[in-house]
C-alpha positions in Angstrom: 8.9 -2.6 22.4 6.0 -1.5 24.4 2.9 -0.2 22.5 3.5 3.3 23.8 7.2 3.0 22.7 6.1 1.6 19.4 3.5 4.5 18.8 6.0 7.3 19.8 8.5 5.8 17.3 6.3 5.5 14.2 6.6 7.9 11.3 5.1 8.0 7.9 7.1 9.3 4.8 7.5 8.7 1.2 9.5 6.1 0.2 13.3 6.6 0.5 15.8 5.2 -2.2 17.2 2.9 0.4 13.9 1.4 1.2 14.1 -1.4 -1.6 15.3 -4.2 0.9 12.7 -3.6 3.3 10.0 -3.4 0.7 11.1 -6.8 -0.7 10.7 -8.3 2.8 7.3 -6.8 2.9 6.3 -8.0 -0.6 7.5 -11.4 0.3 5.0 -11.5 3.3 2.2 -11.0 0.6 3.7 -13.9 -1.4 5.5 -11.8 -4.0 9.3 -12.7 -4.6 11.0 -9.6 -6.2 14.6 -9.0 -6.3 16.0 -5.9 -4.4 17.4 -4.3 -7.6 13.9 -4.9 -9.4 12.2 -3.0 -6.6 14.6 -0.3 -6.7 14.1 0.1 -10.6 10.3 0.1 -10.2 10.3 2.7 -7.4 12.3 5.0 -9.7 10.0 4.1 -12.6 7.0 5.0 -10.7 8.4 8.2 -9.4 9.3 9.3 -12.8 6.1 8.5 -14.4 4.2 10.5 -11.8 0.6 10.2 -10.8 1.4 7.8 -8.0 2.6 7.9 -4.4 4.8 5.5 -2.5 4.3 5.7 1.3 6.3 3.7 4.0 5.7 3.5 7.7 8.8 3.3 10.1 9.2 2.4 13.6 12.5 2.8 15.2 13.8 3.6 11.9 12.8 0.3 10.2 10.2 0.1 7.5 7.2 -1.8 9.0 4.7 -1.0 6.3 4.1 0.3 2.8 1.6 1.2 0.3 1.4 2.4 -3.4 -1.3 4.8 -4.5 -2.2 5.1 -8.1 -4.3 7.6 -10.2 -6.5 5.5 -12.5 -8.7 6.5 -15.2 -11.4 4.1 -16.9 -13.9 4.8 -19.8 -16.9 3.2 -17.8 -15.8 4.5 -14.2 -14.1 7.7 -14.6 -11.1 8.6 -12.4 -10.2 7.4 -9.1 -7.4 6.5 -6.7 -6.5 2.9 -6.3 -4.6 1.5 -3.0 -2.1 -1.0 -4.3 0.1 -3.3 -2.4 -0.6 -2.3 1.1 1.5 -4.5 3.5 2.4 -4.3 7.1 5.2 -6.3 8.6 3.9 -9.6 10.4 5.3 -8.2 13.8 3.4 -5.1 13.7 -0.1 -6.1 12.4 -3.1 -4.7 14.4 -1.0 -2.0 15.7 -2.5 0.9 13.6 0.1 0.8 10.8 -2.4 -0.3 8.1 -4.9 2.3 9.2 -2.0 5.1 8.9 -1.2 3.7 5.4 -4.9 4.1 4.3 -5.3 7.5 5.8 -2.0 8.7 4.0 -3.3 7.4 0.7 -6.9 9.0 1.3 -5.1 12.3 1.8 -3.1 12.0 -1.4 -6.1 11.2 -3.3 -7.9 14.0 -1.9 -4.9 16.3 -2.7 -5.2 15.0 -6.4 -9.0 16.2 -6.5 -10.0 12.5 -6.5 -13.3 11.6 -4.6 -13.2 7.8 -4.7 -10.6 5.4 -3.5 -10.6 1.6 -4.6 -8.7 -1.5 -3.0 -8.7 -5.0 -4.4 -7.7 -7.9 -2.4 -7.6 -11.6 -3.1 -10.6 -13.4 -1.6 -8.2 -15.6 0.2 -7.0 -12.7 2.2 -10.0 -12.7 4.7 -8.1 -10.6 7.4 -7.2 -8.0 4.9 -10.8 -7.8 3.6 -12.1 -7.3 7.1 -9.4 -4.7 7.8 -10.8 -2.8 4.7 -14.5 -3.2 5.7 -13.5 -1.7 9.0 -11.7 1.2 7.2 -14.8 1.9 5.5 -14.4 0.2 2.2 -17.6 -1.6 0.6 -17.4 -4.6 -1.6 -18.8 -3.7 -5.0 -18.1 -6.8 -7.1 -16.2 -10.2 -7.3 -14.3 -10.9 -10.5 -11.7 -13.1 -12.1 -8.2 -11.8 -12.8 -7.0 -13.2 -16.1 -3.6 -12.9 -17.4 -1.7 -14.0 -20.5 2.0 -13.9 -21.2 3.3 -11.9 -24.1 
């Protein structure tokens, strides 16, 4: 597919019910193994809970990127939008898909009345950090993420 053909075939939209399998492939490219059925359940739960948006980019009808946008509230920091799990299929990187996803989340956040957008990225994802910097994000801090099973 040429770049002109690719650009002409790109569509940005909300997640569809049948996107779970494609999203699993994308999450796998981020290093997360999630069963298709579990993704489908999570999508339904996120939709039912509200306050979040799930966006997909398709090219030629195939999902080539996705992102989750969340409305967050913190005692110390107030309310903001958080861009979560942005991933573009390996075969479509550097084609503008990631920028489309960021723009969609920015629009959603503005519609929610939010004035700040945050994203977290693992320090080992140097390409992602450069991408976010080009998109206007500024690194505010480094932190450890600690987790405990319950």
